[in-house]
C-alpha positions as CSV (number, residue, x, y, z in Angstrom):
1,X,18.9,-13.0,19.0
2,X,15.3,-14.0,19.2
3,X,15.2,-17.8,19.5
4,X,12.6,-18.1,16.7
5,X,15.2,-17.5,14.1
6,X,16.6,-21.0,13.6
7,X,19.8,-20.1,11.9
8,X,23.4,-19.3,12.8
9,X,24.7,-15.9,11.9
10,X,25.5,-16.0,8.3
11,X,22.8,-18.5,7.5
12,X,19.4,-17.5,6.0
13,X,16.2,-18.6,7.7
14,X,14.5,-21.5,5.9
15,X,11.7,-20.3,3.6
16,X,8.6,-21.5,1.9
17,X,8.9,-21.9,-1.9
18,X,7.0,-19.5,-4.1
19,X,7.2,-17.3,-7.2
20,X,8.8,-14.1,-6.1
21,X,10.4,-12.0,-8.7
22,X,8.1,-9.1,-9.7
23,X,10.1,-8.4,-12.9
24,X,12.9,-10.9,-13.3
25,X,13.9,-9.9,-16.8
26,X,14.7,-6.4,-15.6
27,X,16.6,-7.2,-12.4
28,X,19.3,-4.6,-12.1
29,X,22.7,-4.8,-10.6
30,X,22.8,-3.4,-7.1
31,X,26.5,-3.3,-6.3
32,X,25.9,-0.1,-4.4
33,X,24.0,-2.1,-1.8
34,X,25.9,-5.3,-2.1
35,X,27.0,-5.2,1.6
36,X,23.4,-5.3,2.6
37,X,22.0,-7.7,-0.1
38,X,23.7,-11.0,0.9
39,X,22.0,-13.6,3.1
40,X,24.5,-13.2,5.9
41,X,24.0,-9.4,6.0
42,X,20.2,-9.9,6.0
43,X,20.4,-12.0,9.1
44,X,23.0,-9.8,10.8
45,X,20.8,-6.7,10.1
46,X,17.8,-8.5,11.7
47,X,19.9,-9.5,14.7
48,X,21.0,-5.9,15.2
49,X,17.5,-4.6,15.1
50,X,16.3,-7.3,17.5
51,X,19.1,-6.4,19.9
52,X,18.1,-2.7,19.7
53,X,14.6,-3.6,20.6
54,X,15.7,-5.7,23.5
55,X,17.7,-2.8,24.9
56,X,14.8,-0.3,24.5
57,X,11.5,-2.1,24.2
58,X,9.4,0.9,25.0
59,X,10.8,4.1,23.5
60,X,9.3,7.2,25.1
61,X,7.5,10.0,23.3
62,X,10.6,12.2,23.1
63,X,12.6,9.4,21.4
64,X,9.8,8.7,18.8
65,X,9.3,12.3,18.0
66,X,13.0,12.6,17.5
67,X,12.9,9.7,15.0
68,X,10.0,11.3,13.1
69,X,11.7,14.7,13.1
70,X,14.9,13.1,11.6
71,X,12.8,11.4,9.0
72,X,10.9,14.6,8.1
73,X,14.2,16.5,7.6
74,X,15.6,13.6,5.6
75,X,12.8,13.8,3.0
76,X,12.4,17.6,3.0
77,X,16.1,18.4,2.6
78,X,16.7,15.8,-0.1
79,X,13.6,16.2,-2.2
80,X,15.6,17.1,-5.3
81,X,18.0,14.2,-4.9
82,X,15.1,11.8,-4.4
83,X,13.3,13.1,-7.5
84,X,16.5,12.7,-9.6
85,X,17.1,9.2,-8.3
86,X,13.6,8.1,-9.2
87,X,13.9,9.7,-12.6
88,X,17.1,7.6,-13.2
89,X,15.4,4.4,-12.1
90,X,12.3,4.9,-14.3
91,X,14.2,6.1,-17.4
92,X,12.1,9.2,-17.1
93,X,9.7,10.4,-14.5
94,X,8.7,14.0,-14.1
95,X,10.4,15.6,-11.0
96,X,7.3,17.5,-10.5
97,X,5.3,14.3,-10.4
98,X,7.6,12.8,-7.9
99,X,7.3,15.8,-5.6
100,X,3.5,15.7,-5.9
101,X,3.0,12.0,-5.6
102,X,5.8,11.0,-3.2
103,X,7.5,13.8,-1.4
104,X,4.4,15.9,-0.5
105,X,2.2,13.0,0.8
106,X,5.2,11.5,2.6
107,X,5.9,14.7,4.5
108,X,2.2,15.2,5.3
109,X,2.0,11.7,6.7
110,X,5.0,12.3,8.9
111,X,3.6,15.6,10.1
112,X,0.3,13.9,11.0
113,X,2.1,11.3,13.0
114,X,4.1,13.9,14.9
115,X,1.0,16.0,15.7
116,X,-1.1,13.1,17.0
117,X,1.4,10.8,18.5
118,X,1.2,12.2,22.1
119,X,-2.5,11.3,22.1
120,X,-2.1,7.9,20.4
121,X,0.4,6.8,23.0
122,X,-1.9,7.4,25.9
123,X,-3.6,4.3,27.4
124,X,-7.2,4.2,26.5
125,X,-9.6,3.6,29.4
126,X,-12.2,0.8,28.8
127,X,-15.4,0.0,30.7
128,X,-15.5,-2.6,33.5
129,X,-18.5,-4.9,34.2
130,X,-20.4,-4.0,37.3
131,X,-19.5,-7.3,38.8
132,X,-15.8,-6.5,38.7
133,X,-15.8,-2.9,39.9
134,X,-14.1,-1.0,41.3
135,X,-11.4,-2.6,39.0
136,X,-10.0,-0.7,36.1
137,X,-9.4,-1.6,32.5
138,X,-7.3,0.0,29.7
139,X,-5.7,-0.6,26.4
140,X,-2.0,0.0,26.5
141,X,-0.2,0.6,23.1
142,X,3.1,-1.3,23.0
143,X,5.7,-1.6,20.3
144,X,5.7,-5.0,18.5
145,X,9.4,-5.2,18.1
146,X,11.0,-5.5,14.7
147,X,8.8,-4.7,11.6
148,X,9.7,-5.7,8.1
149,X,8.5,-3.6,5.1
150,X,8.8,-4.9,1.5
151,X,8.7,-1.9,-0.8
152,X,7.6,-2.0,-4.5
153,X,9.3,-0.2,-7.4
154,X,6.4,2.1,-8.5
155,X,6.5,4.5,-5.5
156,X,9.8,3.7,-3.8
157,X,9.9,6.8,-1.5
158,X,6.2,7.0,-0.4
159,X,5.9,3.3,0.1
160,X,9.1,3.0,2.1
161,X,9.1,6.1,4.2
162,X,5.3,6.1,4.8
163,X,5.3,2.6,6.5
164,X,8.6,3.4,8.2
165,X,7.2,6.5,9.8
166,X,4.1,4.6,11.1
167,X,6.3,1.8,12.5
168,X,8.7,4.3,14.2
169,X,5.8,6.2,15.6
170,X,4.7,3.0,17.2
171,X,8.1,2.6,18.7
172,X,9.5,-0.3,16.6
173,X,12.7,-1.1,14.9
174,X,12.3,-1.4,11.1
175,X,13.9,-3.2,8.2
176,X,13.2,-2.1,4.6
177,X,13.6,-4.4,1.7
178,X,13.7,-2.3,-1.4
179,X,13.0,-3.4,-5.0
180,X,16.0,-4.4,-7.1
181,X,14.4,-2.3,-9.9
182,X,15.1,1.0,-8.1
183,X,18.9,0.9,-7.4
184,X,19.5,4.7,-7.5
185,X,16.7,5.4,-5.1
186,X,17.8,2.5,-2.8
187,X,21.3,3.7,-2.7
188,X,20.3,7.3,-1.8
189,X,17.8,6.1,0.9
190,X,20.3,3.8,2.5
191,X,22.9,6.6,2.6
192,X,20.5,9.1,4.1
193,X,19.0,6.8,6.7
194,X,22.5,5.6,7.8
195,X,23.3,9.3,8.5
196,X,20.3,9.7,10.9
197,X,19.6,6.3,12.4
198,X,21.7,3.6,14.1
199,X,21.9,0.1,12.6
200,X,19.8,-1.1,15.5
201,X,17.0,1.3,14.7
202,X,16.6,1.2,10.9
203,X,18.1,-1.1,8.2
204,X,17.8,-0.8,4.4
205,X,18.4,-3.8,2.1
206,X,18.5,-4.2,-1.6
207,X,18.9,-7.5,-3.3
208,X,17.1,-9.8,-5.7
209,X,14.2,-12.2,-5.5
210,X,16.1,-14.7,-3.3
211,X,16.9,-12.0,-0.8
212,X,13.2,-11.1,-0.9
213,X,12.2,-14.7,-0.1
214,X,14.7,-14.7,2.8
215,X,13.4,-11.4,4.1
216,X,9.8,-12.6,4.1
217,X,10.8,-15.7,6.0
218,X,12.5,-13.9,8.9
219,X,10.6,-13.9,12.2
220,X,9.4,-10.3,12.2
221,X,6.9,-9.1,14.7
222,X,4.9,-7.7,11.8
223,X,5.5,-7.8,8.0
224,X,4.1,-5.4,5.5
225,X,4.1,-6.0,1.8
226,X,3.0,-3.8,-1.1
227,X,2.9,-5.3,-4.5
228,X,1.0,-7.8,-6.7
229,X,-1.6,-10.2,-5.5
230,X,0.3,-13.2,-6.7
231,X,3.5,-12.3,-4.8
232,X,1.4,-11.3,-1.8
233,X,0.3,-15.0,-1.6
234,X,4.0,-16.1,-1.5
235,X,4.8,-13.4,1.1
236,X,2.0,-14.7,3.3
237,X,3.2,-18.3,2.9
238,X,6.7,-17.3,4.0
239,X,5.5,-15.3,6.9
240,X,3.2,-18.2,8.1
241,X,6.3,-20.2,9.1
242,X,6.6,-18.0,12.2
243,X,2.9,-17.0,12.4
244,X,4.1,-13.5,11.6
245,X,1.1,-11.1,11.2
246,X,1.0,-9.4,7.8
247,X,-0.4,-6.3,6.2
248,X,-0.8,-6.9,2.5
249,X,-1.4,-3.8,0.2
250,X,-2.1,-5.4,-3.2
251,X,-4.1,-4.0,-6.0
252,X,-6.6,-5.4,-8.5
253,X,-8.9,-3.9,-11.0
254,X,-10.3,-0.7,-9.5
255,X,-13.4,0.6,-11.3
256,X,-14.5,4.1,-12.0
257,X,-18.3,4.4,-12.5
258,X,-19.7,7.4,-14.2
259,X,-23.2,7.9,-12.7
260,X,-26.3,8.7,-14.8
261,X,-26.4,12.5,-15.4
262,X,-23.0,13.3,-14.2
263,X,-21.2,15.6,-16.7
264,X,-19.3,13.1,-18.7
265,X,-16.5,15.5,-19.8
266,X,-15.7,16.3,-16.1
267,X,-15.7,12.6,-15.2
268,X,-13.4,11.8,-18.2
269,X,-11.0,14.5,-17.2
270,X,-10.7,13.4,-13.6
271,X,-10.5,9.7,-14.5
272,X,-7.8,10.2,-17.0
273,X,-5.9,12.5,-14.7
274,X,-5.8,9.7,-12.1
275,X,-5.1,7.1,-14.7
276,X,-2.1,8.8,-16.3
277,X,-0.2,9.9,-13.1
278,X,2.9,7.8,-13.1
279,X,1.7,6.5,-16.5
280,X,-0.8,4.3,-14.7
281,X,1.8,2.5,-12.6
282,X,-0.3,3.1,-9.5
283,X,-2.0,0.5,-7.4
284,X,-5.2,2.6,-7.0
285,X,-5.3,4.0,-10.5
286,X,-8.7,3.6,-12.2
287,X,-8.3,0.2,-14.0
288,X,-11.5,0.4,-16.1
289,X,-14.4,2.8,-16.5
290,X,-18.1,1.9,-16.5
291,X,-19.9,4.6,-18.5
292,X,-23.6,4.9,-19.5
293,X,-23.9,3.5,-23.0
294,X,-25.3,6.8,-24.4
295,X,-22.3,8.7,-23.1
296,X,-19.3,6.5,-24.2
297,X,-18.7,8.6,-27.3
298,X,-18.6,11.8,-25.3
299,X,-16.3,10.2,-22.7
300,X,-13.8,9.2,-25.4
301,X,-13.9,12.7,-26.9
302,X,-13.3,14.3,-23.5
303,X,-10.4,11.9,-22.8
304,X,-8.7,12.9,-26.0
305,X,-9.2,16.6,-25.1
306,X,-7.6,16.0,-21.7
307,X,-4.6,14.3,-23.2
308,X,-4.1,17.0,-25.8
309,X,-4.1,19.7,-23.1
310,X,-2.1,17.8,-20.4
311,X,0.5,16.2,-22.7
312,X,0.7,18.1,-26.0
313,X,3.7,16.1,-27.1
314,X,3.4,12.9,-25.3
315,X,6.6,11.1,-26.4
316,X,8.6,14.2,-25.5
317,X,6.6,15.7,-22.7
318,X,8.6,16.1,-19.5
319,X,5.4,15.5,-17.5
320,X,4.7,12.0,-19.0
321,X,6.3,9.0,-17.3
322,X,8.0,6.1,-18.9
323,X,7.2,2.5,-18.2
324,X,9.6,1.7,-15.4
325,X,11.1,-1.4,-17.0
326,X,11.3,-3.0,-20.4
327,X,9.1,-5.8,-19.2
328,X,6.4,-3.3,-18.2
329,X,6.7,-1.7,-21.6
330,X,6.4,-4.9,-23.5
331,X,3.5,-6.1,-21.3
332,X,1.5,-3.0,-22.4
333,X,2.4,-3.6,-26.1
334,X,1.3,-7.3,-25.8
335,X,-2.0,-6.3,-24.1
336,X,-2.8,-3.9,-27.0
337,X,-1.8,-6.4,-29.7
338,X,-4.0,-9.1,-28.1
339,X,-6.9,-6.6,-27.9
340,X,-6.7,-5.8,-31.6
341,X,-6.3,-9.4,-32.6
342,X,-9.5,-10.4,-30.7
343,X,-11.6,-7.6,-32.2
344,X,-11.5,-4.9,-29.5
345,X,-11.4,-1.3,-30.7
346,X,-8.2,0.4,-29.5
347,X,-8.6,4.2,-29.5
348,X,-5.4,6.2,-29.3
349,X,-5.9,9.3,-27.2
350,X,-2.8,11.1,-28.5
351,X,-2.5,12.5,-32.1
352,X,-0.2,11.8,-35.0
353,X,3.0,9.7,-34.6
354,X,2.6,10.0,-30.8
355,X,0.0,7.3,-30.9
356,X,2.5,4.4,-31.0
357,X,4.6,3.1,-28.1
358,X,8.3,4.0,-28.2
359,X,10.6,1.2,-27.1
360,X,13.6,3.5,-26.8
361,X,12.0,5.8,-24.2
362,X,9.6,3.1,-22.9
363,X,6.7,5.5,-23.3
364,X,3.3,4.1,-24.0
365,X,0.8,6.7,-25.2
366,X,-2.6,6.4,-23.5
367,X,-5.4,4.5,-25.1
368,X,-9.0,3.6,-24.5
369,X,-10.2,0.1,-25.4
370,X,-13.8,-0.4,-26.4
371,X,-15.7,-3.7,-27.0
372,X,-13.1,-5.7,-25.2
373,X,-13.8,-9.4,-24.9
374,X,-13.9,-10.6,-21.3
375,X,-11.1,-13.1,-21.8
376,X,-8.5,-10.4,-22.7
377,X,-5.5,-10.2,-20.3
378,X,-6.3,-6.5,-19.8
379,X,-9.8,-7.4,-18.7
380,X,-8.7,-10.1,-16.3
381,X,-5.5,-8.7,-14.8
382,X,-4.6,-5.4,-13.2
383,X,-3.3,-3.3,-16.1
384,X,-0.8,-1.0,-14.3
385,X,-0.3,1.2,-17.3
386,X,-2.0,3.9,-19.5
387,X,-4.6,1.6,-21.0
388,X,-8.3,2.2,-20.0
389,X,-11.0,-0.2,-21.0
390,X,-14.4,1.5,-21.1
391,X,-17.4,-0.7,-20.5
392,X,-20.9,0.6,-21.3
393,X,-23.9,0.0,-19.0
394,X,-27.6,0.5,-19.4
395,X,-28.6,1.0,-15.7
396,X,-26.8,1.6,-12.4
397,X,-27.7,-1.8,-11.1
398,X,-26.0,-3.4,-14.1
399,X,-22.8,-1.4,-13.3
400,X,-22.9,-2.5,-9.6
401,X,-23.5,-6.1,-10.6
402,X,-20.5,-5.9,-13.0
403,X,-18.2,-4.7,-10.2
404,X,-19.6,-7.3,-7.7
405,X,-19.0,-10.2,-10.2
406,X,-15.3,-9.5,-9.9
407,X,-12.7,-9.7,-7.1
408,X,-13.0,-6.9,-4.6
409,X,-10.9,-4.0,-5.7
410,X,-8.4,-1.8,-3.8
411,X,-10.3,1.4,-4.8
412,X,-13.6,2.4,-6.3
413,X,-14.5,5.7,-7.8
414,X,-18.1,6.9,-8.3
415,X,-19.2,10.1,-10.1
416,X,-22.6,11.4,-9.2
417,X,-24.3,14.3,-7.5
418,X,-27.4,12.3,-6.5
419,X,-26.9,11.3,-2.8
420,X,-29.4,8.3,-3.0
421,X,-27.4,6.8,-5.8
422,X,-24.1,7.5,-4.1
423,X,-25.5,5.7,-1.0
424,X,-26.6,2.8,-3.1
425,X,-23.2,2.3,-4.6
426,X,-21.5,2.6,-1.3
427,X,-23.9,0.1,0.4
428,X,-23.8,-2.5,-2.4
429,X,-20.1,-2.6,-3.3
430,X,-17.1,-3.6,-1.2
431,X,-13.7,-2.1,-1.9
432,X,-10.6,-1.1,0.0
433,X,-11.4,2.6,-0.3
434,X,-13.6,5.1,-2.2
435,X,-13.3,8.5,-3.6
436,X,-16.5,10.2,-4.8
437,X,-16.4,12.5,-7.8
438,X,-12.6,12.2,-8.3
439,X,-9.8,9.6,-8.2
440,X,-6.9,8.7,-5.9
441,X,-7.6,11.3,-3.2
442,X,-8.7,9.0,-0.4
443,X,-5.1,7.8,-0.1
444,X,-4.0,11.3,0.7
445,X,-6.3,11.7,3.7
446,X,-4.0,11.0,6.7
447,X,-6.9,10.5,9.1
448,X,-8.4,7.8,6.9
449,X,-7.0,4.2,7.0
450,X,-5.7,2.8,3.8
451,X,-5.9,-0.9,2.9
452,X,-7.4,-3.5,0.7
453,X,-10.0,-6.2,1.1
454,X,-9.8,-9.8,0.1
455,X,-7.7,-10.2,-3.1
456,X,-6.7,-6.5,-2.9
457,X,-5.2,-6.9,0.5
458,X,-5.6,-7.1,4.2
459,X,-4.9,-4.8,7.1
460,X,-4.7,-1.0,7.2
461,X,-2.1,1.7,7.8
462,X,-1.9,5.5,7.6
463,X,-2.7,7.7,10.6
464,X,-4.0,6.3,13.8
465,X,-4.7,2.9,12.1
466,X,-1.0,2.7,11.1
467,X,0.0,3.3,14.7
468,X,-2.4,0.6,15.8
469,X,-1.3,-1.9,13.1
470,X,2.3,-1.6,14.3
471,X,1.4,-1.7,18.0
472,X,0.1,-4.4,20.3
473,X,-3.0,-2.8,21.8
474,X,-2.5,-4.7,25.0
475,X,-5.6,-5.1,27.3
476,X,-4.8,-4.6,31.0
477,X,-7.2,-5.2,33.9
478,X,-6.2,-3.7,37.3
479,X,-7.8,-5.5,40.2
480,X,-8.8,-3.2,43.1
481,X,-7.8,-3.9,46.7
482,X,-11.4,-4.4,47.7
483,X,-13.2,-6.9,45.4
484,X,-15.7,-9.7,45.6
485,X,-13.7,-12.5,43.8
486,X,-13.4,-14.5,47.1
487,X,-17.1,-15.3,46.6
488,X,-16.2,-17.2,43.4
489,X,-13.4,-19.5,44.7
490,X,-13.7,-23.1,45.7
491,X,-14.8,-24.9,47.7
492,X,-18.1,-24.3,45.9
493,X,-21.2,-24.5,48.1
494,X,-24.8,-23.4,48.4
495,X,-24.1,-19.7,48.6
496,X,-21.9,-19.8,45.5
497,X,-24.5,-21.7,43.5
498,X,-27.2,-19.3,44.5
499,X,-25.1,-16.3,43.5
500,X,-24.2,-17.9,40.2
501,X,-27.8,-18.7,39.5
502,X,-28.7,-15.1,40.0
503,X,-26.0,-14.0,37.6
504,X,-27.0,-16.5,34.9
505,X,-30.7,-15.7,35.1
506,X,-30.2,-11.9,34.7
C-alpha cells in the first residue's frame, strides 16, 4: 500500500472537517452496497487499486482499448436497465430523457476516446534550444495511478462513466463514490462493472456523507468531484491533506442572454428546452434569462406556448421529470413562496390545476419569476429546478455588466446573429463554457474540454483534455552523445566567463 495512507487496513484515513451531505434528509438505505460502504471496505478497495497500479503502472494501448470496449458494451447492452434504475431513483424520470441525456453522450464519449487514444498516447516532440542541440525533448503521457471520482445524483450514469472512461483511457485505476440518493443505479452499476473489471482495476462504492468524507481524504493521485460549490470547498480541504490535485465541476447561476433583435420566441423555446430537461436538475441549465425590456412579455408568452406543446399534461406527462428528492421538491416550493412574499411576480407556464407543485409525485410545474428582488434565495443561489427568473435589460452593456457583477458561471448562453455583438459578449464575459444560439450543447462536443472557472469549478475533462487531466504529461530531455556541456562545468575560468557573457548579452 502507498505509504501516504497513514492508516491500518480497516481504519479510515484522517479527514478535514466540513459540511458534506448534499441532501441529508433524503439519505436512502444502501444495503445493496453495504459491503462497499463501510470504512474498512473503503480502505481495502483503495489498497487493491493501488496494488493493481503497482503491478501494471503503464498499461499498453491494447489493454486500455479493451477497458474502453468493455465499458462501451456495458452501457450499450444495459441501456434499458440503466433507464429503469434512474427512473426508480428519481420517483419518475422519462426513459427517453435518460437515453438522450445520459446513455447517448456517454457512448459518444467512449467512442471518441477509443478513436483518438492511439494518437493521444504517442509522446509529443518539443523543441530544444539551440544551445542544447542535438539533444531531444518530448512530453510522455503517463498514468497518474489511482483516480477517485465523486459522482452526484442528478446524472449518475453520465457523470460516473464519463470520467471513468477518461481515467481508464489514461491508464489509471479508478474508484467511484456514488451518491446515496441513487441506490438503484448504484447497485446496477456496481454489478455490471464487477462483471467486466477486476477489483484492482475499478471499484464502486456507495455510502453516506461520512463515507464521502473518508473518500475525499484518501491519497488519490487525482480526485474529481461534481456537485455543489459549497461541498466542493470541503472536498478540496480534504484532498489538501495529501496535496491531491483536484478537478472540481461545480455549477452556479448560468445566464442566458437574448440579444437585441434575436427572435424572442425562438430564444424562449430553446432556453426553456434546456431549462426543463431533467426538470432543471442540470448543472449547466440556464439559471436565469436576461431579455431586452421590450421583449419580456413576448418571451413569457413563447415560454407558455413551449410548455403547452412539450408537456401538455405536466403533472402526468411521461416526459416531465420529478424532483429527485423530497428536499429538492420543498426547496423549490420554498423559493416560490419567498418570491411571492417579497413581491415578485410568479408566472405559471402550465395551465389549470397543473400550475401547482404536487408533493405526491414531487413534480414542480415550470414558472417564470419577474421583478425578483436581488435578495431572494433564487436570485443568489443556483436554482437547480424548473424556475426561471427573467431579468429585463435596456442595453447589451447593461446585460454584460449584470453577468460580470456575479460569480463566474459554469455556462453562458447568448442568442444573436450579429457577429460583432457575439464577439463582444465572448470577450467581456468569463464562464466555463458557451453555447451560442442554443443551450447545453457545448457539453456534448467531445473535442471540446468541459470545466468551470472560479466558483463554478477548476480543471477540465472530456476528450483530449480529459486524457491529459488524468495523465502526468512528463517532460523528458534526452542528452546526445556529443554535447557542449563540458564548457559549463567548474572550475570556472576566463573562457567560461567569456562564453557566459556572450549568452547573456544576446
